[in-house]
VOTOR-229232 format. One line per 10 residues: their letters; for each residue x, y, z of N, C-alpha, C. Coordinates in nm, 3 decimals, m for minus. Example, Ala and Ser with C-alpha at 12.3 -4.5 7.8 and 13.67 -1.06 7.14 Angstrom:
as	1.319 m0.569 0.780 1.230 m0.450 0.780 1.320 m0.330 0.780 ~ 1.285 m0.225 0.708 1.367 m0.106 0.714 1.290 0.003 0.787;
END
This chain:
xxxxxxxxxx	m1.198 1.857 m1.317 m1.174 1.996 m1.283 m1.023 2.022 m1.290 ~ m0.989 2.135 m1.344 m0.850 2.174 m1.357 m0.813 2.265 m1.240 ~ m0.708 2.229 m1.171 m0.664 2.309 m1.057 m0.571 2.418 m1.108 ~ m0.612 2.542 m1.090 m0.534 2.657 m1.136 m0.495 2.742 m1.016 ~ m0.398 2.830 m1.032 m0.360 2.918 m0.921 m0.477 3.006 m0.873 ~ m0.562 3.048 m0.968 m0.676 3.131 m0.932 m0.776 3.052 m0.846 ~ m0.798 2.925 m0.880 m0.886 2.839 m0.800 m0.832 2.824 m0.659 ~ m0.704 2.798 m0.647 m0.642 2.782 m0.514 m0.652 2.912 m0.435 ~ m0.627 3.024 m0.500 m0.638 3.154 m0.433 m0.779 3.177 m0.381 ~ m0.879 3.150 m0.465 m1.018 3.169 m0.422 m1.055 3.073 m0.309;
xxxxxxxxxx	m1.008 2.950 m0.316 m1.036 2.855 m0.208 m0.972 2.901 m0.076 ~ m0.851 2.954 m0.083 m0.784 3.004 0.037 m0.862 3.123 0.095 ~ m0.908 3.211 0.009 m0.986 3.327 0.055 m1.115 3.280 0.123 ~ m1.184 3.185 0.063 m1.307 3.133 0.124 m1.276 3.066 0.257 ~ m1.167 2.988 0.262 m1.128 2.922 0.387 m1.100 3.024 0.497 ~ m1.023 3.127 0.465 m0.988 3.229 0.566 m1.113 3.301 0.614 ~ m1.203 3.337 0.524 m1.326 3.404 0.565 m1.413 3.314 0.652 ~ m1.424 3.188 0.616 m1.499 3.094 0.699 m1.434 3.077 0.836 ~ m1.303 3.064 0.837 m1.232 3.048 0.963 m1.254 3.168 1.054 ~ m1.242 3.289 0.998 m1.264 3.409 1.078 m1.407 3.418 1.129;
xxxxxxxxxx	m1.503 3.381 1.044 m1.643 3.383 1.087 m1.669 3.281 1.197 ~ m1.618 3.158 1.177 m1.642 3.053 1.277 m1.569 3.081 1.408 ~ m1.460 3.158 1.403 m1.390 3.196 1.526 m1.477 3.288 1.613 ~ m1.568 3.361 1.554 m1.658 3.446 1.633 m1.763 3.362 1.705 ~ m1.793 3.243 1.651 m1.892 3.156 1.711 m1.831 3.073 1.823 ~ m1.714 3.017 1.799 m1.647 2.930 1.895 m1.498 2.964 1.894 ~ m1.438 2.981 2.011 m1.298 3.022 2.021 m1.198 2.907 2.006 ~ m1.246 2.784 1.995 m1.153 2.672 1.978 m1.104 2.671 1.833 ~ m0.977 2.704 1.816 m0.920 2.720 1.683 m0.919 2.587 1.606 ~ m0.891 2.477 1.672 m0.886 2.349 1.603 m1.024 2.312 1.547;
xxxxxxxxxx	m1.129 2.343 1.621 m1.264 2.313 1.576 m1.305 2.407 1.460 ~ m1.271 2.535 1.476 m1.301 2.631 1.369 m1.226 2.593 1.241 ~ m1.101 2.553 1.253 m1.021 2.513 1.138 m1.077 2.388 1.071 ~ m1.118 2.290 1.149 m1.173 2.166 1.097 m1.305 2.191 1.024 ~ m1.393 2.267 1.085 m1.521 2.298 1.022 m1.500 2.383 0.896 ~ m1.407 2.478 0.902 m1.376 2.560 0.785 m1.324 2.474 0.671 ~ m1.238 2.379 0.704 m1.182 2.290 0.603 m1.291 2.206 0.536 ~ m1.387 2.161 0.614 m1.498 2.081 0.560 m1.594 2.167 0.479 ~ m1.623 2.288 0.527 m1.721 2.374 0.461 m1.667 2.451 0.340 ~ m1.535 2.465 0.329 m1.477 2.545 0.220 m1.522 2.499 0.082;
xxxxxxxxxx	m1.510 2.370 0.046 m1.554 2.331 m0.089 m1.704 2.352 m0.110 ~ m1.782 2.329 m0.006 m1.928 2.345 m0.017 m1.964 2.492 m0.040 ~ m1.908 2.580 0.041 m1.936 2.723 0.026 m1.882 2.774 m0.106 ~ m1.763 2.727 m0.145 m1.704 2.773 m0.271 m1.792 2.735 m0.389 ~ m1.829 2.608 m0.403 m1.900 2.562 m0.522 m2.049 2.593 m0.522 ~ m2.109 2.617 m0.405 m2.252 2.644 m0.403 m2.287 2.790 m0.374 ~ m2.189 2.871 m0.334 m2.217 3.012 m0.307 m2.122 3.105 m0.383 ~ m1.993 3.090 m0.360 m1.895 3.182 m0.418 m1.886 3.170 m0.570 ~ m1.871 3.048 m0.620 m1.853 3.026 m0.764 m1.976 3.070 m0.844 ~ m2.098 3.033 m0.804 m2.215 3.084 m0.879 m2.224 3.237 m0.877;
xxxxxxxxxx	m2.193 3.299 m0.763 m2.194 3.445 m0.756 m2.090 3.505 m0.849 ~ m1.973 3.445 m0.854 m1.866 3.491 m0.943 m1.909 3.480 m1.089 ~ m1.979 3.374 m1.125 m2.027 3.357 m1.263 m2.135 3.457 m1.299 ~ m2.214 3.499 m1.202 m2.320 3.595 m1.229 m2.261 3.733 m1.257 ~ m2.161 3.774 m1.180 m2.109 3.910 m1.197 m2.000 3.921 m1.303 ~ m1.941 3.810 m1.345 m1.837 3.817 m1.449 m1.898 3.787 m1.585 ~ m1.830 3.826 m1.691 m1.882 3.799 m1.825 m1.790 3.704 m1.901 ~ m1.722 3.617 m1.830 m1.636 3.519 m1.896 m1.722 3.421 m1.975 ~ m1.677 3.384 m2.093 m1.745 3.282 m2.171 m1.643 3.197 m2.244 ~ m1.684 3.079 m2.279 m1.595 2.986 m2.348 m1.568 3.035 m2.490;
xxxxxxxxxx	m1.449 3.005 m2.537 m1.410 3.038 m2.674 m1.415 2.908 m2.756 ~ m1.472 2.918 m2.875 m1.479 2.801 m2.962 m1.421 2.838 m3.099 ~ m1.376 2.735 m3.170 m1.331 2.754 m3.307 m1.453 2.770 m3.396 ~ m1.434 2.841 m3.507 m1.544 2.863 m3.599 m1.588 2.733 m3.664 ~ m1.720 2.713 m3.667 m1.780 2.598 m3.732 m1.909 2.646 m3.798 ~ m1.918 2.632 m3.929 m2.031 2.683 m4.005 m2.164 2.621 m3.960 ~ m2.163 2.494 m3.930 m2.287 2.426 m3.888 m2.335 2.480 m3.753 ~ m2.244 2.497 m3.659 m2.280 2.551 m3.528 m2.327 2.696 m3.541 ~ m2.263 2.772 m3.630 m2.301 2.911 m3.654 m2.449 2.919 m3.695 ~ m2.489 2.830 m3.784 m2.627 2.831 m3.834 m2.727 2.776 m3.733;
xxxxxxxxxx	m2.688 2.671 m3.661 m2.782 2.604 m3.570 m2.800 2.678 m3.438 ~ m2.698 2.750 m3.389 m2.705 2.818 m3.259 m2.667 2.965 m3.271 ~ m2.754 3.047 m3.329 m2.720 3.188 m3.347 m2.695 3.262 m3.215 ~ m2.756 3.217 m3.108 m2.738 3.285 m2.979 m2.600 3.261 m2.919 ~ m2.526 3.163 m2.970 m2.394 3.131 m2.916 m2.281 3.168 m3.011 ~ m2.310 3.249 m3.110 m2.207 3.288 m3.206 m2.094 3.368 m3.141 ~ m2.124 3.440 m3.033 m2.021 3.520 m2.966 m1.904 3.434 m2.919 ~ m1.928 3.303 m2.898 m1.820 3.214 m2.855 m1.720 3.187 m2.967 ~ m1.763 3.201 m3.092 m1.677 3.170 m3.206 m1.612 3.293 m3.268 ~ m1.666 3.410 m3.243 m1.625 3.527 m3.319 m1.481 3.571 m3.290;
xxxxxxxxxx	m1.435 3.559 m3.167 m1.298 3.600 m3.135 m1.196 3.520 m3.215 ~ m1.216 3.388 m3.221 m1.126 3.303 m3.298 m1.136 3.334 m3.446 ~ m1.257 3.361 m3.493 m1.278 3.391 m3.635 m1.203 3.517 m3.676 ~ m1.209 3.620 m3.592 m1.142 3.745 m3.624 m0.990 3.732 m3.611 ~ m0.944 3.670 m3.504 m0.798 3.661 m3.482 m0.729 3.572 m3.585 ~ m0.799 3.473 m3.636 m0.737 3.382 m3.733 m0.761 3.425 m3.878 ~ m0.828 3.538 m3.898 m0.860 3.588 m4.033 m0.929 3.481 m4.118 ~ m1.019 3.407 m4.056 m1.093 3.301 m4.125 m1.173 3.354 m4.243 ~ m1.229 3.473 m4.229 m1.318 3.526 m4.332 m1.251 3.623 m4.429 ~ m1.137 3.677 m4.391 m1.070 3.777 m4.476 m1.034 3.716 m4.611;
xxxxxxxxxx	m1.069 3.788 m4.719 m1.037 3.744 m4.854 m1.142 3.653 m4.916 ~ m1.240 3.609 m4.839 m1.344 3.521 m4.893 m1.443 3.602 m4.977 ~ m1.502 3.539 m5.075 m1.600 3.604 m5.162 m1.737 3.607 m5.093 ~ m1.826 3.689 m5.147 m1.963 3.696 m5.093 m2.031 3.560 m5.100 ~ m2.008 3.490 m5.210 m2.068 3.358 m5.226 m2.020 3.261 m5.117 ~ m1.890 3.265 m5.087 m1.833 3.177 m4.984 m1.887 3.215 m4.845 ~ m1.901 3.346 m4.820 m1.957 3.391 m4.692 m2.102 3.345 m4.677 ~ m2.178 3.350 m4.786 m2.316 3.300 m4.782 m2.320 3.151 m4.747 ~ m2.225 3.074 m4.800 m2.218 2.931 m4.767 m2.178 2.909 m4.621 ~ m2.081 2.988 m4.571 m2.031 2.969 m4.434 m2.126 3.023 m4.328;
xxxxxxxxxx	m2.176 3.145 m4.348 m2.254 3.213 m4.244 m2.403 3.222 m4.273 ~ m2.442 3.197 m4.394 m2.582 3.213 m4.432 m2.608 3.356 m4.474 ~ m2.732 3.384 m4.507 m2.771 3.517 m4.552 m2.752 3.618 m4.439 ~ m2.706 3.736 m4.473 m2.687 3.841 m4.372 m2.821 3.872 m4.305 ~ m2.815 3.917 m4.181 m2.936 3.947 m4.107 m2.984 4.090 m4.131 ~ m2.890 4.182 m4.155 m2.925 4.318 m4.193 m2.804 4.383 m4.257 ~ m2.831 4.490 m4.331 m2.724 4.567 m4.395 m2.699 4.693 m4.313 ~ m2.576 4.743 m4.317 m2.545 4.869 m4.248 m2.618 4.983 m4.317 ~ m2.638 5.090 m4.243 m2.711 5.207 m4.292 m2.614 5.322 m4.312 ~ m2.619 5.384 m4.429 m2.539 5.501 m4.460 m2.625 5.625 m4.437;
xxxxxxxxxx	m2.594 5.698 m4.334 m2.676 5.814 m4.295 m2.668 5.926 m4.399 ~ m2.554 5.940 m4.465 m2.541 6.048 m4.563 m2.624 6.022 m4.689 ~ m2.630 5.897 m4.733 m2.706 5.862 m4.853 m2.849 5.819 m4.820 ~ m2.877 5.798 m4.691 m3.009 5.750 m4.646 m3.049 5.620 m4.716 ~ m2.954 5.528 m4.721 m2.978 5.399 m4.784 m2.891 5.291 m4.719 ~ m2.924 5.167 m4.748 m2.845 5.055 m4.697 m2.716 5.041 m4.779 ~ m2.611 4.995 m4.712 m2.483 4.972 m4.779 m2.475 4.824 m4.813 ~ m2.477 4.792 m4.941 m2.479 4.653 m4.986 m2.349 4.578 m4.954 ~ m2.242 4.650 m4.926 m2.113 4.587 m4.900 m2.079 4.579 m4.751 ~ m2.176 4.598 m4.664 m2.154 4.582 m4.520 m2.267 4.494 m4.465;
xxxxxxxxxx	m2.232 4.368 m4.446 m2.329 4.271 m4.395 m2.315 4.261 m4.244 ~ m2.427 4.241 m4.175 m2.428 4.231 m4.030 m2.496 4.102 m3.985 ~ m2.441 4.047 m3.878 m2.495 3.926 m3.817 m2.506 3.948 m3.667 ~ m2.612 3.897 m3.607 m2.625 3.900 m3.462 m2.543 3.787 m3.402 ~ m2.474 3.816 m3.291 m2.389 3.715 m3.227 m2.447 3.662 m3.098 ~ m2.556 3.719 m3.052 m2.614 3.677 m2.925 m2.574 3.770 m2.813 ~ m2.610 3.733 m2.693 m2.584 3.815 m2.575 m2.486 3.740 m2.486 ~ m2.374 3.804 m2.457 m2.276 3.742 m2.368 m2.336 3.730 m2.228 ~ m2.310 3.619 m2.159 m2.366 3.602 m2.025 m2.306 3.701 m1.926 ~ m2.384 3.739 m1.829 m2.339 3.830 m1.725 m2.459 3.905 m1.669;
xxxxxxxxxx	m2.454 3.936 m1.541 m2.567 3.999 m1.476 m2.588 4.142 m1.519 ~ m2.483 4.212 m1.552 m2.494 4.355 m1.581 m2.478 4.384 m1.729 ~ m2.504 4.286 m1.813 m2.488 4.303 m1.956 m2.621 4.347 m2.017 ~ m2.623 4.465 m2.076 m2.745 4.515 m2.139 m2.722 4.542 m2.287 ~ m2.622 4.475 m2.346 m2.593 4.495 m2.487 m2.577 4.362 m2.557 ~ m2.615 4.359 m2.685 m2.598 4.239 m2.765 m2.478 4.258 m2.857 ~ m2.413 4.149 m2.889 m2.295 4.151 m2.974 m2.337 4.139 m3.121 ~ m2.268 4.211 m3.207 m2.296 4.208 m3.352 m2.165 4.200 m3.429 ~ m2.174 4.149 m3.549 m2.058 4.134 m3.638 m2.086 4.207 m3.768 ~ m1.991 4.289 m3.812 m2.004 4.359 m3.939 m1.892 4.312 m4.032;
xxxxxxxxxx	m1.930 4.267 m4.151 m1.835 4.221 m4.251 m1.837 4.320 m4.366 ~ m1.720 4.375 m4.399 m1.709 4.474 m4.505 m1.647 4.411 m4.628 ~ m1.711 4.432 m4.742 m1.664 4.378 m4.869 m1.609 4.490 m4.957 ~ m1.510 4.455 m5.037 m1.460 4.544 m5.141 m1.429 4.455 m5.260 ~ m1.485 4.486 m5.376 m1.472 4.403 m5.496 m1.520 4.259 m5.469 ~ m1.629 4.247 m5.396 m1.692 4.118 m5.361 m1.604 4.026 m5.276 ~ m1.501 4.079 m5.208 m1.419 4.001 m5.116 m1.416 4.071 m4.980 ~ m1.407 3.991 m4.874 m1.405 4.045 m4.739 m1.273 4.118 m4.716 ~ m1.283 4.244 m4.670 m1.162 4.320 m4.638 m1.154 4.352 m4.490 ~ m1.267 4.349 m4.420 m1.265 4.381 m4.276 m1.378 4.308 m4.205;
xxxxxxxxxx	m1.348 4.265 m4.084 m1.446 4.202 m3.996 m1.432 4.267 m3.860 ~ m1.541 4.322 m3.808 m1.534 4.386 m3.676 m1.659 4.355 m3.597 ~ m1.643 4.360 m3.467 m1.758 4.342 m3.378 m1.796 4.475 m3.317 ~ m1.919 4.486 m3.282 m1.968 4.604 m3.212 m2.085 4.562 m3.124 ~ m2.126 4.651 m3.036 m2.235 4.621 m2.944 m2.350 4.717 m2.965 ~ m2.471 4.666 m2.949 m2.593 4.745 m2.956 m2.672 4.724 m2.829 ~ m2.747 4.825 m2.789 m2.834 4.809 m2.673 m2.943 4.708 m2.704 ~ m2.980 4.631 m2.604 m3.087 4.534 m2.619 m3.220 4.609 m2.610 ~ m3.303 4.591 m2.710 m3.436 4.651 m2.708 m3.538 4.541 m2.730 ~ m3.654 4.560 m2.674 m3.762 4.464 m2.687 m3.877 4.531 m2.761;
xxxxx	m3.951 4.453 m2.837 m4.057 4.508 m2.920 m4.166 4.578 m2.842 ~ m4.197 4.529 m2.724 m4.307 4.586 m2.647 m4.263 4.696 m2.551 ~ m4.138 4.740 m2.560 m4.090 4.847 m2.474 m4.140 4.982 m2.525 ~ m4.182 5.066 m2.432 m4.221 5.202 m2.468 m4.104 5.295 m2.436 ~ m4.077 5.386 m2.527 m3.964 5.477 m2.505 m4.006 5.602 m2.437;
END
């Protein structure tokens, strides 16, 4: 475990809250402090930290790896930030993108022409973890002259096949 200032801050907050709570039960400060000191790591790791993970949408960042992209489509959101920031895909040909990412999952829709746009490929990135997340992450790759010119992410609402509207 890496000790960070945020970890220490959260541990201090949990300790102070426990100390204040235990002071209402017993007025002996030394006993309340001792019990708070013992209970702080337990309360932090079994109550506070899991709750914090449920309400936050933090996720690990990974470097792009073509094999992982293909094998774990639900975890692609972990690689996309690095892929975009490092311009890994910019300038690559359609053939190279097919080798790296596989066949596109869907094409963008042009509402004015009422047809699919062959130069805008889309891939699903999965759903970022979090309790209040109701959207899935998607990646759109735009081609011009068969080379990637733009890569952007967007979000779509999660829908299920058996849902009635």
